[in-house]
N, C-alpha and C positions, 0 to 999 in steps of 0.2 A: 519177413514174407509170415509168419506168424498173424502177426497185426495187422494185415495188411488184406490177407486172408478170412480173417472173420467179417471186418467192415464191409467187402465185397459180397460172400457167402449171406449174410444178416436179410443182405438188400434181396432176394432170392425168400427169403424164410420168413419175412412179416406177415404179410398176407397170410399163411396155414398159422402163423401164431397167435395170430387177430381172432380170425374164428376160434382156436382152440379155447384160450382164455378166453374170449369174450369182451376183448379189447376196445375202445374208442379208438379214432384217427389219431386224434392226439394223445393218445397215452401209445402209441405206436409209433409214432414220431418222437416221441420221448426216450424211446430204449436208444437209439441214435443223437438223441438230441445231449441227453445227457452224459453219453460219453464221452464226444466232441466237448464239451464245454469243463467237462473234467482233465482228458488230457490239453488241450488245450489253454486251461488256466496252470497246469501246472510244469507242463515242460521246463522253460528254465530254471523254475526250482529243483527239479528233479539232477538239472544238469549240475546243478552250484552243487547240491548235497553229495553228490559221486566225485566233484572233485575235493570236494573236502574228503568224504569218509570211503571214498573206492571205487571204482565202476564194476567192475565184479561183482559186489557186496550188493548195487543196486538191482545191478541185473537177473542176479539170481531172488533177488526178493522180489521185484518186478515181474517175472518170466511166474516165479510159483503163487504171485498172487494174482497174474493174470490167467493161469492155466484154473485156479480154484474158484475164480470169482463164474467163468465159464461153467464147469459143471455145476457151480449151485445156479447158475441160470436154470443148464439141465435138469434141474430138478423143482424149478419154480411151480408154487401151486396158483400164483396167480400175477396177471403183470405188474402188481405196484414191485412184488420181489422182483423181477426182471426187470425195472426202471434203476433198482436199486444198488440191483448188483453189478449193471452195465457202466452205470457211475463207479464204482470201485472198481472194475474191470477199467476204468478209463484212470482211473488215479494210479494202478499200477502199468499200467500199458506206458504211460507220464514217466514211470521211474526208467524201466526197461529202454526206451529208442534213444534217449541221448546216449546212455553209458554204450551203444550196439559203436556209435562213431567214435567216441573216445576212447574205446578198446582198439581201433581201427589205427586212430592216432598213435598210440602207446607202441603197438605190436609189428607195425609196416613199415619201413627205412618211408623216406621221402620220396626214392623213387620209384617204388613197387604201390605205395598210396591210392596212387590213382586208377591199377588196376584192382584193387582191392573193393575202390570206391562203385568201380563200374559193372563189376560181380554182384556188388551190392544189390543197385539200380536196376540189376537186370535180376535178379530174386525177385523185387519187388514186383514187377510188371508181370512175371507171370505167375505170381499169385493172385493179382488182382484179376488178373484176363481172363484165369483159370476158377476165382472164385464164382461166378455165377453160376458154370455149368456142373463146378464140385456141389451147389447148394443146391442146384434142381435135382442133381441126383438125388442125393442125400433126404431133401424134403419127402420129393417121388414117393420114396422107399419108405424111410425110418422114420419121417417126422422130423416137424424143425426142432426139436430135439437133440437132434444127430447133430446140428450145426456144432452145437457148444460144445457136445460130447468131443468129440475131434482134438477139440483144445488140449485135452486134458496130457493123455498121452503126448503129442509134440514139447508141452511145458515143462514135465518132467526131464524127458530127453534132454533138451535144451540146458534145465537148471545142472543136470548131470553132467553135460561138457563144460557148463561155467564154471564148476569145482574141480575138474580133471585139468584144464587147460590154464597154464601159468602166463598173465604177462609183464608184463616191464612195470615198475612201480612209479607213480607218475609224479616227475616234478615239482614239487609245488613250490609257487612265488607268492610272499607277501600274506596273510589272513586268511582264512579261510573260514572266519566264519562267516553265520548268516543271522542276514539284518530280518527279523520275522517281521516287522513292521512292513517293509520294502517287500517282503515277500508278498502279504497279504495284500495289498498293496497294488501287485502288480496281479496278482491270482483273480483279484476280483475287476481288475479292468479287463482284460483278457476274455472275462468270462462275461460281461457286460456288452463286450465287444463281439464278441461270436455270435451270441444270443441275439443284440441287436439283428445281425445280420441275417441270420438263420429265420428270421419273423418278416424280412422284409419280402419274400415269394406269397404270402398269405397276407399283409397288411400295404405295401408298397411306401415308397420311398418318403409320403407325405404325409402320413398320417402319425397321430398322435403317441403308438405306440414305440414305432422309430425313431422319429424326433426326440420324444423325452430318452428313449436308450441313447442317442448320439450324442445327446447334450452330458447324459453320463458319463459316457465315456470319454468325452472331452474333459468336463471336470476331476473324474479319477486319475485322468494323464496327466492335469495340470498339478496335483499336488501330489502325484508319482513322481513327478521331474524337479520338481522343489524340494521335496524328501531327500532324491536320490544324488543332489545336490550336497547338500547337509551330510548326510551319512559317510560315516567312518569308515563301511564296509556295505558299498551297493551292490547288490541285488546283481546289477550289471556291471562288476568292474571295468575300472576308468579306462584299462588298457583292452581291453575288449568295445568298450563302447566307442574308441579312440582310433579302431584299425578301419582303416582305408579297407582294405580287400573285404575283410566280416561285412563291414557296414552295406557294401555296395554285394556282395553275393545275395544280401539277406533281404534288401530291394528289389533286385533283378529276378531272385525265386517269388517275393510277391506279387509283382505287377503279371512277369509272366506265366504265375497259374492261375491267375483270376483271368486272363484274357484265355489262357488253355481249358481250364474247365466251366469255365464261362460260357466258352463256343458249345464244352463235348455236351451240356447240360442243354441250350439251344438246339443244338443239331440232334440231338436224340428226338425230342418231340416236334422235329422240322419234318424228321423221316418219317417217324407213327404220324405223326397228326395232320400232317399236308401232302406226303408224300403215299399216306396211307399204306405203309411198309410195316407189316406184320414182326412181332418182338426177333424173331431169329433170321429173319433179311436183315435187320434193323442190326445186328449182332453182328451177321459177317462182312458187312460191310464198315464196319470200326474194328474186325481184327485186325487188319493191317496196321492199325496204329500201337495194337499193342504189338505184334509182330516186332517189329520198329524198333519199337522202344528196348525191347528184349536182343536185339541184335546190333541196334545202334550203340547199347552203353559201353561194351568192349572197345568199337572203335573211337565214341568219344573219349574212351581213354586213351588211346591211342594219339588223338588228337591234340588234346590237353599237356602230352608228354612233350608233342613235337612243334607245338606253335603256340602253346601258354594257353595262359587262361584269356587272353580278352580277345584275343584273335577267336578261340574255339567259344566262348562266349558269344560273341557276337554272329557268332555265323548259327549256333541255337537258337539264338533270339530271333536271328532273319527267318529259319526256318521256321518258326513259332507264327509270326506272322502272316509269312504265307503259306502256312496253309489254315489260318482262321479267314483266310481274305478269299481262300481258293473255296471252304465251305459258302462263303455269303455267294458265290456265283454256281452252285448246285440249282439242277430246278430238276420238273418231274423228266424234261428228256438227258438228263446226264443220264449217261453208262455208268454200270460197275464197275469199270476200271479208272474213270476219273475219277469217282466215287474215293475209291481205295486208292489210289495213288495223292490222293491229299490228307486222306488220315496217315496216310505213312511220313508225309511230310513232315505232318503236326507229329510223328510219334517219334520219325528222329532228329526232330528240335527239340522237345521236350526231353529226349534222353540226354541232348547234347548237354541241356545249362542243369540238368542235375546233376552228372556226372565234373560238371565244369564247377558250379557253386558251390556242390558237395566237397568237391576235392579242394577247393581252394580254403573254403571253413573252417575245417578240419584242419590240413596242413599248414595254414597260416594262422590258427590259434595261437593266442602268446600263452607260454608255458604253466603248466597247472591250469587251464580253464580250459581244456578239451571239451570237456561235459557240459559246462552253459553255452558255449557258441553252438554245441548240439542241439543243446534247446531251443536256442534263437533258430535253428535252420528248420526246425521240426515246426515249431511256432510259425514262422513263415507260409512253412507249406500246407497249414488247415487255416491259415486266414488267409491268405489268396484264393484259393477257392471257394473259401464261403462269400467272401469280397466278389470274385465275380461271377457266381451265380444268382446272389442278389443283385447286381446290375441285369443281369442278361433279364431278371424277371420284372423288374422295374421299369426299364424301357419299353418290354412288350406286355402283353396278356401268357407269356411262355409259364408254363405251370401252373395258372391259375384254369378252371372248371370249364373254362373256354376257350379251351387252347388251340384247338381246330379252329377256332375263329380269326386266328392270329396271322395274316397273309403273310404268304413267302417273302415279296418285298420287307413289310415290316420284321423279320426275322433277318434277311439279309442286312438291312441297315443295325439293326442290333451286333450283327457279326464284325459286321465292321466299325464299330464303336468299339469290340471287346478285342480284335485286331489293333486300334489305335492304345488299347490300353496296355497289348504288349508290347509294341513297338517304345513305349516310353522307357523299356528293361534295356532298352540298347543305350539310356543315358549311363545308368552305373555300369552296363557290365562293361565300357570302357572306361572306366575306372581301372578295371586289374588290370596285373601286373602284364607285363609284356612276357613275348618268349624270352624264354629262360637263355644266355650266353653261350652258343654252343664253342669248343674248344674251336674252332677254326675264327670266332668272333674273337677269343680271348687275344689280348695284347700279349707279342713276344715276351717273354725276361730278356732283359740284356746279355749282349754277351758276356762272358766272364772276360777280364782283363785274363793275355797271357801273363804265364811267373817272368821275372827276369831271367834274363840267360836265352830266354828260346828266342823261336825265327819268327818272324811277325810273316804277313801274310805274300809280303814283296822278298822273304828271303832274308830281309839283313836283320840282324840283333832288334831283340822287341827293348823300348823304353822303358823305362819302369813306371809301374804304375800311377796311372796320374798326369803323363805325358801324352801328348798324340804323337799317333803313327805318323810316319815321314810318308805314308802311302795315302793321307788323307785315312 
């Protein structure tokens, strides 16, 4: 909640921050980009460190550092300090996020893990939805620095609870040694990828910066893959890389996340620049998405236990696809109820995908590797939205200064393309495990043979063990 709230609150505070510090637009953008680069580059490495040194320790260090960096931003004299401290905040944010998922895996038994994951998803949805409102109140009455001050006491409280609450010690399987070369290659590859995708809205897909960035990512990924095959201690352990449920959940999250957040990016500009709705009216129409994410997460947890990961994932992905396709059909004559229903379907579907993927990833993580699996999951959650927004901005002029000139049909086509990306998530969803076998489906154990000298069901003396009964 702390991390999600910080990200959404900052969006509201950025214009005030720019005026107060005399910053340029590019500098203000780097207050978000720098944080995103640090988080995306270090999540998997942070999970690996948690598996080696303990997740409580990583959570404690991460949350204290996150709060300290936030307090430093509130005291920053210039925008350069803000950017640097936001990068530091991203580093500590990367430390604490995989630790929370790993601690859930260690603390809750398998039959209760889904409920805990659903509560976590609902909490994130509440924080993300409340962020713009809370940020608006704080900035209006106390200024942009108050947005960062509020993190410090919350971080101290979480750190105290982390020390007070004991969690089981994770089972260690194999070596926990960290390959520094592999870690550096992974961090650089992910940082270049996120930086390239973040620049697509400004540069487009066919310009030199984007093409050079993608070429660099491809080259770095090839070097990383070759190094991982030769390494005795790969940064992504082979037990994790070979896990079908983990890999399928990652791909599903990446594809549906790309469709979901690319659609939200497009829909926001569509509502404001094409339909000419003011920000408040736009926010009210999107509100059902947050509401159904909060309400849908516990329902998704129940469905996961009852119907299994495969059916839940397919149902959630289908709802996301239908929601995005529904957004493409909206027009100036669409009623408020129709818009709200479309966003509600999208929110319910995304909550189901999140709960199912998180529960599967955390629950099926190989013993001793819950941290690195949690880091992979969070990485997919960062790269998917960045890719979706890049696709949305590259297909049409959405996000550019002449966004208003983008026609409604063009945005509709963009949303259908994004629905296609989300639909690709059905393929990995079908690879997840089916429903767990219920007691009624279990084969009945063989009836124990009657002891010699007892009566069989015909009332005759029972034969010795191994002989056939005369009644058949």
